[in-house]
C-alpha positions as CSV (number, residue, x, y, z in Angstrom):
1,M,62.7,160.2,18.7
2,T,60.3,162.6,20.4
3,D,62.1,163.6,23.6
4,L,64.0,166.5,22.0
5,T,65.2,169.6,23.9
6,R,64.1,172.6,22.0
7,S,65.2,176.1,22.9
8,S,65.6,179.6,21.7
9,I,69.1,180.9,22.4
10,D,71.1,184.1,22.0
11,I,74.7,183.8,20.7
12,A,77.3,186.4,21.5
13,M,78.6,187.8,18.2
14,P,81.2,190.3,17.3
15,D,78.4,192.6,16.0
16,G,75.9,192.0,18.8
17,S,73.7,189.0,19.7
18,A,72.2,186.5,17.3
19,D,68.9,184.7,18.2
20,A,68.8,181.1,17.1
21,Y,66.8,177.9,17.5
22,L,68.5,174.8,19.0
23,A,67.1,171.3,18.9
24,R,68.9,168.3,20.4
25,P,68.3,164.7,21.3
26,P,69.4,163.2,24.6
27,G,73.1,162.5,25.0
28,D,75.9,163.4,22.8
29,A,74.9,164.0,19.2
30,P,76.9,165.4,16.3
31,G,76.2,168.9,15.2
32,V,74.3,170.2,12.1
33,L,74.4,173.9,11.3
34,V,71.3,174.9,9.2
35,F,71.4,178.1,7.2
36,M,67.9,179.5,6.7
37,D,66.3,180.7,3.5
38,A,65.8,184.5,2.9
39,I,62.3,184.3,4.5
40,G,64.1,183.8,7.8
41,L,64.0,181.9,11.1
42,R,60.3,180.9,11.6
43,P,58.2,177.9,12.6
44,R,58.9,176.1,9.4
45,M,62.7,176.2,9.9
46,E,62.1,175.0,13.5
47,Q,60.1,172.1,12.2
48,M,62.8,171.1,9.8
49,A,65.4,171.4,12.6
50,D,63.3,169.1,14.8
51,R,63.1,166.5,12.1
52,I,66.9,166.4,11.7
53,A,67.4,166.4,15.5
54,A,64.9,163.5,15.8
55,R,67.3,161.5,13.7
56,G,70.0,161.9,16.4
57,Y,71.7,165.3,15.7
58,T,72.2,168.6,17.5
59,V,70.8,171.2,15.2
60,L,71.3,175.0,15.2
61,V,69.4,177.4,13.0
62,P,70.6,181.0,13.5
63,N,68.8,184.1,12.5
64,L,71.3,185.2,9.8
65,F,69.7,188.7,9.7
66,Y,70.3,189.3,13.5
67,R,72.0,192.7,12.8
68,A,68.7,194.0,11.7
69,G,66.8,192.6,14.7
70,R,65.3,189.5,16.2
71,A,63.3,187.1,14.1
72,P,60.9,187.8,12.4
73,V,63.1,190.6,11.0
74,V,60.5,191.4,8.3
75,P,57.1,190.8,10.0
76,D,54.4,188.8,8.2
77,L,56.8,188.0,5.4
78,V,55.3,184.6,4.5
79,A,51.9,186.2,4.0
80,R,53.3,189.3,2.3
81,L,55.2,187.2,-0.3
82,Q,51.9,185.5,-1.3
83,G,50.0,188.8,-1.7
84,E,50.0,192.1,-3.4
85,D,52.8,193.3,-1.2
86,R,55.2,190.8,-2.7
87,A,57.4,193.4,-4.4
88,A,57.7,195.6,-1.4
89,A,58.6,192.6,0.8
90,F,61.4,191.6,-1.5
91,A,62.6,195.2,-1.5
92,E,63.0,194.9,2.3
93,L,64.8,191.6,2.0
94,R,67.4,192.6,-0.6
95,P,69.6,194.9,1.7
96,L,69.5,192.2,4.4
97,M,70.8,189.7,2.0
98,A,73.4,192.1,0.5
99,A,74.8,192.8,3.9
100,L,75.8,189.1,4.3
101,T,79.0,189.3,2.4
102,P,81.4,186.3,2.4
103,E,83.6,188.1,4.9
104,V,80.6,188.8,7.2
105,A,79.3,185.2,6.8
106,A,82.7,183.7,7.7
107,Q,82.8,185.8,10.9
108,D,79.3,184.7,11.8
109,T,79.9,181.0,11.0
110,A,82.9,180.9,13.3
111,A,80.6,182.0,16.2
112,Y,77.7,179.7,15.2
113,V,79.8,176.5,15.2
114,E,81.0,177.2,18.7
115,Q,77.4,176.4,19.9
116,L,77.6,172.9,18.5
117,P,79.3,169.8,19.9
118,A,83.0,169.5,19.2
119,G,84.0,167.2,16.4
120,P,82.8,166.7,12.9
121,L,79.7,168.6,11.8
122,A,77.5,169.0,8.8
123,T,76.1,172.2,7.2
124,V,72.8,172.4,5.4
125,G,71.4,175.4,3.5
126,Y,68.1,176.3,1.8
127,C,67.7,178.9,-1.0
128,M,70.3,181.6,-0.1
129,G,71.5,179.3,2.7
130,G,72.8,176.8,0.2
131,A,75.8,179.0,-0.6
132,F,76.4,179.6,3.1
133,A,76.5,175.9,3.7
134,L,79.2,175.5,1.0
135,R,81.1,178.5,2.2
136,A,81.2,177.1,5.7
137,A,82.6,173.8,4.4
138,A,85.3,175.7,2.6
139,Q,86.0,177.8,5.7
140,L,86.3,174.8,8.0
141,P,87.5,172.0,5.8
142,D,88.9,170.0,8.8
143,R,85.6,170.0,10.6
144,V,82.8,170.0,8.1
145,V,82.4,166.5,6.8
146,A,79.1,167.0,4.9
147,A,77.5,170.0,3.2
148,A,74.1,170.1,1.5
149,S,72.3,172.7,-0.5
150,F,68.6,172.5,-1.5
151,H,67.2,174.9,-4.1
152,G,70.4,177.0,-3.5
153,G,71.0,179.9,-5.7
154,H,74.2,181.4,-7.2
155,L,76.4,178.5,-6.3
156,A,78.7,179.0,-9.4
157,P,78.1,182.4,-10.9
158,E,80.0,183.4,-14.0
159,D,81.9,186.2,-12.1
160,G,83.5,183.6,-9.8
161,T,82.0,185.0,-6.6
162,G,80.5,181.6,-5.5
163,P,81.8,179.4,-2.8
164,D,85.5,178.4,-3.0
165,L,84.8,174.8,-3.8
166,G,88.6,174.1,-4.1
167,R,88.8,174.2,-0.3
168,V,85.9,171.8,0.4
169,R,86.8,168.4,1.8
170,A,83.2,167.5,2.8
171,E,81.0,165.3,0.9
172,V,78.5,167.5,-0.9
173,Y,74.9,167.0,-1.9
174,A,73.0,169.6,-4.0
175,G,69.3,169.2,-4.9
176,H,68.4,171.8,-7.5
177,A,65.0,172.9,-8.7
178,D,64.7,172.6,-12.4
179,Q,62.7,175.8,-12.6
180,D,65.1,178.2,-10.7
181,Q,66.3,181.4,-12.2
182,S,68.9,181.7,-9.5
183,M,70.5,178.4,-10.5
184,P,69.8,177.7,-14.2
185,A,71.0,174.6,-16.0
186,E,74.2,176.2,-17.3
187,Q,75.1,177.3,-13.8
188,V,74.4,173.8,-12.4
189,A,76.8,172.4,-15.1
190,R,79.4,175.0,-14.1
191,F,78.9,174.1,-10.4
192,E,79.4,170.4,-11.1
193,Q,82.5,171.0,-13.2
194,A,84.1,173.0,-10.4
195,L,83.3,170.2,-7.9
196,T,84.8,167.6,-10.2
197,A,87.9,169.8,-10.8
198,A,88.3,170.2,-7.0
199,G,88.1,166.4,-6.5
200,V,85.1,166.8,-4.2
201,R,82.9,163.7,-3.6
202,Y,79.5,165.0,-4.5
203,T,76.0,164.3,-5.8
204,S,74.2,167.0,-7.8
205,E,70.6,166.3,-8.8
206,T,67.9,168.3,-10.5
207,Y,64.4,167.7,-9.2
208,P,62.0,167.6,-12.2
209,G,59.0,170.0,-12.0
210,A,60.2,171.6,-8.7
211,T,60.5,175.3,-8.3
212,H,62.7,177.4,-6.1
213,G,61.7,176.9,-2.5
214,F,60.2,173.4,-3.0
215,T,61.0,172.3,0.6
216,M,59.1,175.1,2.3
217,S,55.6,173.9,3.3
218,D,54.6,177.4,4.3
219,M,54.9,178.7,0.8
220,P,52.8,177.9,-2.3
221,V,55.9,176.7,-4.2
222,H,56.0,173.7,-1.8
223,D,56.3,170.3,-3.6
224,A,55.6,167.4,-1.3
225,A,57.3,164.8,-3.4
226,A,60.4,166.9,-3.9
227,E,60.5,167.7,-0.2
228,Q,60.4,164.0,0.7
229,R,63.2,163.3,-1.9
230,H,65.2,166.0,-0.1
231,W,64.7,164.4,3.3
232,D,65.8,161.0,1.9
233,A,68.9,162.5,0.5
234,L,69.8,164.7,3.4
235,L,69.3,162.1,6.2
236,D,71.2,159.5,4.2
237,L,74.1,162.0,3.8
238,L,74.1,162.8,7.5
239,D,74.0,159.2,8.6
240,R,76.8,158.3,6.2
241,T,79.1,161.0,7.3
242,L,78.4,161.8,10.9
243,R,77.7,158.5,12.5
């Protein structure tokens, strides 16, 4: 499907205005809310939104860091993360990420979903966005029917500050990188145990040889085979739950 409507929109928020990317096919199409990685709203995230929209879904990718400015909030971040300025770039990212507490994220999510068609929706998150996708499913259990996390970090930390999986009614898919310090094997096991205990229907898979960020083709950690595996899993999940 190539006749997508693509637009940059501004969403009225309690704390200002959030810029976002919206892609939609013709006619009525179920909504998919995509939570970006820490690198931010950029052409790569728009490409991914387009691919989901081409499958027949209305896709919104908000700039989660909107309080600090319009995207790109940290200029030239992709290039800086691949160069000598990597440490300084991460130092600029950390306060932006820390400001997105669960309470702030819940407030924002409520505004984001108002931009999508009424009815069942799915949430998808990459890297830090994985936890946001699961938190949204817990926040809106009567609306979110599918939630997916890819190379998501800190989904089940020991201190219990991860998403409240006991409130999730959505079907969950999680694709983990097997070389990911933010989601090591013991945390994956704890995550799966929590999902099982909550009675959530889920698939949790570790992608051999993949590193954190494997879906992002604008970064050197990109893994084409793992990315394709992610597309197969994601689109299958969406088709099963939203159609």
